[in-house]
C-alpha positions as CSV (number, residue, x, y, z in Angstrom):
1,M,-69.3,-3.4,16.3
2,T,-72.1,-5.9,16.4
3,T,-73.2,-7.0,19.8
4,A,-74.2,-10.7,19.9
5,L,-75.6,-12.9,22.6
6,T,-73.2,-15.3,24.2
7,V,-73.6,-18.8,22.7
8,P,-72.9,-21.7,25.1
9,M,-69.9,-23.9,24.4
10,S,-72.0,-27.0,23.7
11,E,-73.9,-25.2,21.0
12,M,-70.8,-23.9,19.4
13,Q,-69.3,-27.4,19.4
14,A,-72.4,-28.7,17.6
15,M,-72.1,-25.8,15.1
16,A,-68.5,-26.6,14.5
17,K,-69.3,-30.2,13.8
18,S,-71.9,-29.2,11.2
19,L,-69.5,-26.7,9.5
20,V,-66.8,-29.4,9.1
21,A,-69.3,-32.0,7.9
22,S,-70.7,-29.5,5.3
23,R,-67.3,-29.0,3.7
24,M,-68.6,-25.6,2.6
25,F,-66.2,-23.3,4.5
26,G,-62.8,-25.0,4.3
27,F,-62.6,-26.1,7.9
28,K,-60.7,-29.3,8.2
29,T,-61.3,-30.1,11.9
30,E,-63.9,-29.2,14.5
31,A,-61.1,-27.7,16.5
32,E,-60.4,-25.2,13.7
33,A,-64.0,-24.2,13.4
34,L,-64.5,-23.9,17.1
35,S,-61.5,-21.7,17.5
36,I,-62.7,-19.3,14.9
37,M,-66.1,-19.2,16.5
38,L,-64.5,-18.3,19.9
39,I,-62.6,-15.4,18.2
40,A,-65.8,-14.1,16.6
41,Q,-67.7,-14.3,20.0
42,A,-64.8,-12.5,21.7
43,E,-65.2,-9.7,19.1
44,G,-68.9,-9.4,20.0
45,R,-70.0,-11.1,16.8
46,S,-72.2,-14.1,16.2
47,P,-70.1,-17.3,16.0
48,A,-72.2,-18.3,13.0
49,L,-70.5,-15.4,11.1
50,A,-67.1,-16.9,11.7
51,A,-67.3,-19.2,8.6
52,R,-68.2,-16.2,6.5
53,D,-65.4,-13.9,7.6
54,Y,-62.5,-16.3,8.4
55,H,-60.3,-18.9,6.8
56,V,-57.8,-21.2,8.6
57,I,-54.6,-21.5,6.6
58,Q,-51.7,-23.6,7.9
59,G,-53.3,-23.6,11.4
60,R,-53.6,-19.7,11.4
61,P,-56.8,-17.8,11.5
62,A,-57.0,-15.4,8.5
63,L,-59.6,-12.6,8.0
64,K,-60.9,-12.3,4.5
65,A,-59.9,-8.9,2.9
66,D,-63.5,-8.0,2.1
67,A,-64.4,-8.7,5.8
68,M,-61.6,-6.5,7.0
69,L,-62.7,-3.7,4.7
70,A,-66.3,-4.1,5.7
71,R,-65.5,-3.8,9.4
72,F,-63.3,-0.8,8.7
73,Q,-66.2,0.9,6.9
74,Q,-68.7,-0.1,9.6
75,E,-66.5,1.7,12.1
76,G,-66.6,4.9,10.1
77,G,-63.6,4.3,7.9
78,V,-63.5,5.6,4.3
79,V,-61.5,4.3,1.3
80,E,-61.3,6.0,-2.1
81,W,-59.8,3.8,-4.9
82,V,-57.3,5.8,-7.0
83,T,-55.8,3.1,-9.2
84,Y,-57.1,-0.4,-9.8
85,S,-55.2,-2.6,-12.4
86,D,-53.2,-5.8,-12.6
87,T,-49.9,-3.9,-12.1
88,K,-50.9,-1.4,-9.5
89,V,-53.7,-0.8,-6.9
90,A,-53.8,2.3,-4.8
91,G,-56.4,3.8,-2.4
92,K,-56.8,6.6,0.0
93,F,-57.7,5.6,3.5
94,S,-59.0,7.7,6.4
95,H,-60.9,7.4,9.6
96,P,-62.7,10.2,11.5
97,K,-61.2,9.2,14.9
98,S,-57.7,8.0,14.3
99,C,-56.7,9.3,10.9
100,P,-58.9,12.1,9.5
101,V,-56.3,13.1,6.9
102,P,-56.4,10.6,4.0
103,V,-53.3,8.4,3.6
104,Q,-52.6,6.9,0.1
105,I,-51.5,3.3,0.2
106,E,-50.4,1.5,-3.0
107,W,-49.0,-1.8,-4.0
108,T,-47.5,-2.6,-7.4
109,I,-46.5,-5.9,-9.1
110,D,-42.9,-4.7,-8.9
111,M,-43.1,-4.5,-5.2
112,A,-44.4,-8.0,-5.1
113,K,-41.5,-9.2,-7.3
114,R,-38.9,-7.6,-5.0
115,I,-40.0,-9.7,-2.0
116,G,-40.6,-12.9,-4.0
117,L,-44.4,-13.0,-4.2
118,A,-45.1,-12.4,-7.8
119,T,-44.1,-16.0,-8.9
120,R,-46.8,-17.6,-6.8
121,D,-49.8,-19.1,-8.4
122,N,-52.3,-16.7,-6.9
123,W,-50.2,-13.7,-7.9
124,R,-49.8,-14.9,-11.5
125,N,-53.5,-15.8,-11.9
126,Y,-55.1,-12.9,-9.8
127,P,-52.6,-10.1,-9.6
128,R,-55.2,-7.3,-9.1
129,A,-57.1,-9.1,-6.3
130,M,-53.8,-9.9,-4.5
131,L,-52.7,-6.3,-4.8
132,R,-56.1,-5.1,-3.6
133,A,-55.9,-7.4,-0.5
134,R,-52.4,-6.0,0.4
135,V,-53.6,-2.4,0.0
136,I,-56.7,-3.1,2.2
137,S,-54.6,-4.8,4.9
138,E,-51.9,-2.0,5.0
139,G,-54.5,0.8,4.7
140,V,-56.7,-0.5,7.6
141,R,-53.6,-1.2,9.8
142,T,-52.3,2.3,9.1
143,T,-55.5,4.3,9.7
144,Y,-57.5,2.1,12.2
145,P,-55.3,-0.8,13.5
146,G,-57.9,-1.8,16.1
147,I,-59.8,-3.6,13.4
148,A,-57.0,-6.1,12.7
149,V,-54.9,-6.7,15.8
150,G,-53.0,-9.9,15.5
151,I,-55.0,-10.9,12.4
152,Y,-53.8,-11.1,8.8
153,T,-55.8,-11.4,5.6
154,V,-56.1,-14.7,3.8
155,E,-53.9,-13.4,1.0
156,E,-51.1,-12.4,3.4
157,V,-51.2,-15.8,5.2
158,Q,-51.0,-17.6,1.9
159,D,-47.9,-15.6,1.0
160,F,-46.0,-16.5,4.1
161,A,-47.4,-19.9,5.0
162,K,-44.9,-22.7,4.5
163,E,-45.4,-25.7,2.2
164,K,-45.0,-28.6,4.6
165,D,-43.8,-31.1,2.0
166,I,-40.9,-29.0,0.7
167,T,-39.8,-26.7,3.6
168,P,-36.9,-28.0,5.7
169,A,-38.4,-26.3,8.8
170,A,-41.5,-28.4,8.7
171,G,-43.3,-28.2,12.1
172,A,-41.4,-25.0,13.1
173,G,-43.5,-23.0,15.5
174,D,-45.5,-25.9,16.8
175,D,-43.9,-25.5,20.3
176,L,-44.2,-21.7,20.3
177,S,-46.9,-19.8,22.2
178,E,-49.4,-17.7,20.3
179,D,-47.7,-14.5,21.6
180,Q,-44.4,-15.7,20.2
181,R,-45.9,-16.4,16.8
182,V,-47.6,-13.0,16.7
183,K,-44.3,-11.3,17.6
184,I,-42.4,-13.2,14.9
185,S,-45.1,-12.4,12.3
186,E,-44.8,-8.7,13.2
187,V,-41.0,-8.9,12.7
188,A,-41.6,-10.6,9.3
189,D,-44.0,-7.7,8.4
190,R,-41.3,-5.1,9.2
191,V,-38.7,-7.0,7.3
192,R,-41.0,-7.0,4.2
193,E,-41.5,-3.3,4.6
194,W,-37.8,-2.7,4.5
195,M,-37.4,-4.9,1.5
196,L,-40.2,-3.1,-0.3
197,Q,-38.2,0.1,0.3
198,G,-35.1,-1.6,-1.2
199,S,-33.2,-1.7,2.0
200,L,-31.9,-5.2,2.5
201,T,-29.5,-4.1,5.3
202,D,-32.3,-2.6,7.4
203,A,-34.3,-5.8,6.7
204,W,-31.5,-7.9,8.1
205,M,-31.0,-5.6,11.0
206,E,-34.7,-5.9,11.9
207,I,-34.2,-9.6,12.3
208,D,-30.9,-9.2,14.2
209,N,-32.3,-6.6,16.6
210,A,-35.3,-8.9,17.4
211,A,-32.9,-11.2,19.3
212,L,-34.9,-14.3,18.5
213,E,-34.3,-17.7,20.1
214,T,-33.3,-20.6,17.8
215,E,-36.9,-22.0,17.5
216,E,-38.3,-18.5,16.9
217,H,-35.6,-17.8,14.2
218,I,-36.5,-21.1,12.4
219,Y,-40.2,-20.1,12.5
220,L,-39.4,-16.7,11.1
221,W,-37.8,-18.2,8.0
222,T,-41.1,-19.9,7.2
223,H,-42.6,-16.5,6.5
224,F,-40.4,-16.0,3.4
225,D,-39.8,-17.9,0.2
226,S,-36.4,-19.4,-0.6
227,R,-35.2,-16.4,-2.6
228,V,-35.9,-13.9,0.2
229,R,-34.4,-16.2,2.7
230,R,-31.2,-16.5,0.6
231,Q,-31.0,-12.7,0.2
232,L,-31.4,-12.1,4.0
233,K,-28.8,-14.8,4.9
234,E,-26.3,-13.5,2.4
235,E,-26.8,-10.0,3.8
236,G,-26.3,-11.4,7.3
237,E,-23.0,-12.9,6.3
238,R,-21.9,-9.6,4.7
239,Q,-22.7,-7.8,7.9
240,K,-20.8,-10.3,10.1
241,I,-17.7,-9.9,7.9
242,K,-18.0,-6.1,8.0
243,H,-18.4,-6.2,11.8
244,Q,-15.4,-8.5,12.1
245,H,-13.3,-6.1,10.0
246,L,-14.4,-3.2,12.1
247,I,-13.3,-5.0,15.3
248,E,-10.0,-5.9,13.8
249,S,-9.4,-2.3,12.6
250,E,-9.9,-0.8,16.1
251,C,-6.7,0.2,17.9
252,I,-5.9,-1.4,21.3
253,T,-6.8,0.3,24.5
254,D,-4.5,2.0,26.9
255,A,-4.8,-1.0,29.2
256,Q,-3.7,-3.3,26.5
257,K,-0.7,-1.1,25.7
258,K,0.3,-1.1,29.3
259,R,0.0,-4.9,29.3
260,I,2.5,-5.1,26.5
261,E,5.0,-3.0,28.5
262,A,4.4,-5.2,31.5
263,R,4.9,-8.4,29.5
264,I,8.2,-7.0,28.1
265,G,9.4,-6.6,31.7
266,E,8.0,-9.9,32.9
267,L,9.8,-11.8,30.1
268,K,12.9,-9.7,30.4
269,L,12.8,-8.7,26.8
270,S,14.5,-5.8,25.0
271,R,11.9,-3.2,24.3
272,D,13.7,-2.2,21.1
273,A,13.7,-5.7,19.9
274,V,9.9,-5.9,20.5
275,K,9.4,-2.7,18.6
276,A,11.4,-4.1,15.8
277,Q,9.0,-7.0,15.6
278,C,6.1,-4.6,15.4
279,K,7.8,-2.8,12.6
280,E,8.7,-6.0,10.7
281,H,5.3,-7.8,11.0
282,F,2.8,-4.9,11.3
283,D,4.6,-1.9,9.9
284,K,3.7,0.0,13.2
285,E,6.2,2.3,15.0
286,H,4.3,2.4,18.3
287,F,2.4,-0.1,20.4
288,S,-0.6,2.2,20.5
289,E,-1.1,1.8,16.8
290,L,-1.7,-1.9,16.9
291,T,-5.1,-3.3,16.2
292,K,-6.7,-5.9,18.5
293,R,-5.8,-8.7,16.1
294,E,-2.2,-7.5,15.8
295,Y,-2.1,-7.2,19.6
296,D,-3.0,-10.9,20.0
297,E,-0.4,-11.9,17.4
298,L,2.3,-9.8,19.1
299,D,1.4,-11.5,22.4
300,A,2.2,-14.8,20.9
301,I,5.5,-13.5,19.4
302,L,6.6,-12.3,22.9
303,E,6.5,-15.9,24.2
304,T,9.1,-17.0,21.6
305,M,11.6,-14.1,22.0
306,P,14.8,-14.7,23.9
307,S,15.2,-12.8,27.2
308,Q,18.0,-10.3,28.0
309,S,19.8,-12.7,30.3
310,N,22.6,-12.7,27.8
311,S,23.0,-9.1,26.7
312,A,25.1,-10.1,23.7
313,R,22.3,-12.2,22.4
314,E,19.9,-9.3,22.7
315,A,22.1,-6.7,20.9
316,P,20.3,-5.1,17.9
317,L,21.1,-6.3,14.4
318,S,23.3,-4.1,12.3
319,S,21.7,-1.6,10.0
320,G,19.9,-3.3,7.1
321,S,19.5,-6.7,8.8
322,E,16.2,-8.5,8.5
323,H,14.2,-9.1,11.6
324,Q,12.2,-12.3,11.6
325,V,9.8,-14.0,14.0
326,P,12.1,-15.6,16.6
327,H,12.2,-19.4,16.9
328,P,13.6,-21.5,19.7
329,P,17.2,-22.7,19.1
330,L,17.4,-25.9,17.2
331,P,18.9,-28.8,19.2
332,D,21.3,-30.1,16.6
333,A,23.0,-28.6,13.6
334,P,23.9,-30.5,10.5
335,R,27.6,-30.5,11.2
336,G,28.6,-30.3,14.9
337,A,26.9,-29.2,18.0
338,E,28.6,-25.8,18.4
339,P,28.5,-23.2,15.6
340,P,32.1,-22.4,14.7
341,P,33.3,-18.9,13.7
342,D,34.3,-17.5,10.3
343,D,34.5,-19.9,7.4
344,A,33.0,-22.9,9.3
345,L,30.1,-20.7,10.3
346,L,29.5,-19.7,6.7
347,I,29.4,-23.3,5.7
348,K,26.7,-24.0,8.3
349,G,24.8,-20.9,6.9
350,E,24.9,-22.5,3.5
351,E,23.6,-25.8,4.9
352,W,20.7,-24.3,6.8
353,A,19.7,-22.1,3.9
354,S,19.4,-25.2,1.8
355,C,16.9,-26.5,4.3
356,G,14.4,-23.7,3.6
357,A,13.4,-20.4,5.0
358,E,11.8,-21.6,8.3
359,K,14.8,-23.7,9.4
360,Y,17.3,-21.1,8.3
361,R,15.4,-18.4,10.3
362,A,15.4,-20.6,13.4
363,W,19.1,-21.3,13.0
364,W,19.8,-17.6,12.6
365,E,17.9,-16.7,15.8
366,S,19.9,-19.3,17.7
367,L,23.2,-17.4,17.0
368,T,24.8,-14.9,19.3
369,A,25.3,-11.3,18.3
370,A,29.0,-11.9,17.7
371,Q,28.2,-14.9,15.4
372,R,25.7,-12.8,13.4
373,K,28.3,-10.0,13.1
374,S,30.9,-12.6,11.9
375,I,28.5,-13.7,9.1
376,G,27.6,-10.1,8.2
377,T,24.6,-8.4,6.7
378,E,25.5,-9.1,3.1
379,R,26.0,-12.9,3.5
380,H,22.9,-13.1,5.8
381,T,20.8,-11.5,3.1
382,K,22.2,-13.9,0.5
383,F,21.5,-17.0,2.7
384,K,18.0,-15.7,3.4
385,E,17.2,-15.3,-0.2
386,Q,18.5,-18.8,-1.0
387,A,16.4,-20.2,1.8
388,E,13.3,-18.5,0.5
389,R,13.9,-19.9,-3.0
390,V,14.1,-23.4,-1.5
391,S,10.8,-22.9,0.3
392,A,9.1,-21.5,-2.7
């Protein structure tokens, strides 16, 4: 590494002013130029070389790919180009200290297409140069990362920098610290690596595991184009649905099973009647087979079931009867307040069946066991089918 004398701040400010005025190096403000000079001086290099080695893109310092490769080679790094074309660039990178065994790094235009880069102007016009820059950056980071800590190449920054006039998240990241921005950029790099490998699920999991705050999450999306953002968000929705199904498919715990038993006693319900509800609604023979969703639904059903205060009302239905979700007794019947027996009771059954399935079911649940027996299983089935046809 070059060792340079420390340049006083006042001199660097004058240099920054001259660089901006010259319009030769792309600096838009004196603050941008001065910031790059400070980075160069912290690296032990002359601040005057900052304009040669760096660009500032969307407020981010970016090291030119040639400068990154030159520093790598100055520190003893070796690169041997294997393939160099518009569709593929590959090179073998090694470093005597950190990576003596050569590592082959390659980028293809198909890889760029998979992560939504190939449609950009630079990639359409200069595919080989863009592929080369990606290979240099990945190769240097892989074999001698000390050269590029927290710094990206110009080409990389151009690929994930947002267009302020069209991106909804304009200004995202302005309130984040430099450490936060670096962390998020590293997350974005890992996401791209997973997508290059064709693993969209792992790419989304990388974001999910990062546990980003809202502002950090918004800033992360600015690193990707709209197509990649859409793919990641769709994968996120799929994973959430899958997770919800997994939760719903889990059986209840022993503690929840005991709570059902306790609720049955607390509400003075018939255990057989509750099990009949489980069979009818969930096709489950035992409480322990219920899922957590079914457990919540059963808990609501228990609240509506009649207690055993009148044993006759809690007698089980005769074989073949249909069990339905209990409803509170209706206050008034169409003809008379008290349900009469035999023929009069059948007339009321006809009337309630003509009102639809829900009202007929509520009327049926309001009857005593003796009244249900008087109607009989065959007539009850007929009334129920009639009520369902009315509702349909």
